[in-house]
Residue, then its C-alpha position, 0 to 999 in steps of 0.5 A: m339572265l334578264h329578258y327584256q320585252q321588245e317595245p312596239s315601234g313605228c305606227c304600233e307605238v302611237f296607235n293602239k290598233s287592237i281596239w278596232k278589233n273590239r266590235r262593241f267599241v266600233v259600234w260605240v265610236i260610230a253611234i256617238p258622232l252620229a248622235l252629235f250632228g245636232y248637238f250644238v244647234p240649241y246652243v248656237h241658235l236658241v237665242q235667235h229662236v226665242e227672239d223670233v217666237f217670244p220677242d219679250a223673253n230673254g233667250e240668253t237665260l235659256v243657254t245659262c240654264m243649260g250650262i248650269t244643269s249640265g254642270l249638275g248632271r256631270i256631278l250627279f251622273g258621274r257619281l251614279a256611274d261609280l256604282p258597280s251595277v250601273s252601266p255608263v253605256v246604258l246611261q249614255q243611251v238614255s241621255f241620247m234618247a232624252m236629248g233627241l226628244l227634248t230637242l224635238s220639243i223645242a220646236a213644239a214649245h208654245t210657252y216660254v216656261s215650257l221652253v225653260l223646262v226643256c232647256l233645264l232637262l236638256g242640260l242635265c242630259d248633256g252633263c250625263f253624256i259628257s261625264l260618261i265618255g271616259p267611263a264608257a270608253q274604259r268599260l268597252t276597251g279596258t284601261r289600256g285602250a281607253s285613252q286611244a278610244i277617247g282620242f279616236l272618238l273626239g276626232f270623229c266627233s269634230v265633223p258632225l259637231t262642226a256641221g250641225p249649226p251651219a246646216a241649221g242656219i241654212l234651213y233658217d234662211q230658207r224657211g224663216n224659222y228654226n222649227l225644221a232645224f230643231l226637228l232634224a237636230g233631234v233625230p240623230p241622237i234618237v237613232a244613235s241611242i237605238l244603234m247602241c243597243a247592238i253593243h249589248l247584243i254583241k258577245t264579248g271576245p278576247n279583245e272585247q273587254h266588258d267590265v274593267r272594274p276589279r271585283e271585291s274578291d280580287i281586291l281582298g285577294a291582292r291585299r292578302h297576297s301583299a301582306l304575305v309577301a311583306s311578312e316573309p323574311 
């Protein structure tokens, strides 16, 4: 007699509510949007900032530099996150801390060369953060919950991503420069990086998947089992 497992219906079929019982995921999904309040400020206002501070320099080149190193960062840190001993959550923490400090440094850069260096490093950190959203979600919620975790995260991120550049523009209109805007834009990533320390302090429970990477012994055992099943008459 065959028994069929009853499929979830209604809201449970669309939304995976179990991931919200995962305290480590809740901290992560709060910290990431918090970090992104000033994320787009350099991309939107850097060109005008360069025109104000370095009239003879090309501000568009800096945005190009950030884009190039962001692409390189996605490749580099994506490969790095594949190592079993590397935590994508820790890498995201480091990238947020660095992004915050580098954004603060934009206001303090007194030469165009130093500003180019800041933008190159900022793009590298951006690539690290972006490429590790998926691996971090999978590490925290497991394979089955990762897609819903990413969906919720991106939905929450839409508000701070949208609010940052207009707020920086208002500050520019009031003060006549972007110094305060860049200083304030650098604070949220630093705060979020510190907040993410709570992820490592929370002990994992039944609904809090810590590491979804299969161990080598499990893989070898599964292969032996498959070979034995295949050899049976």
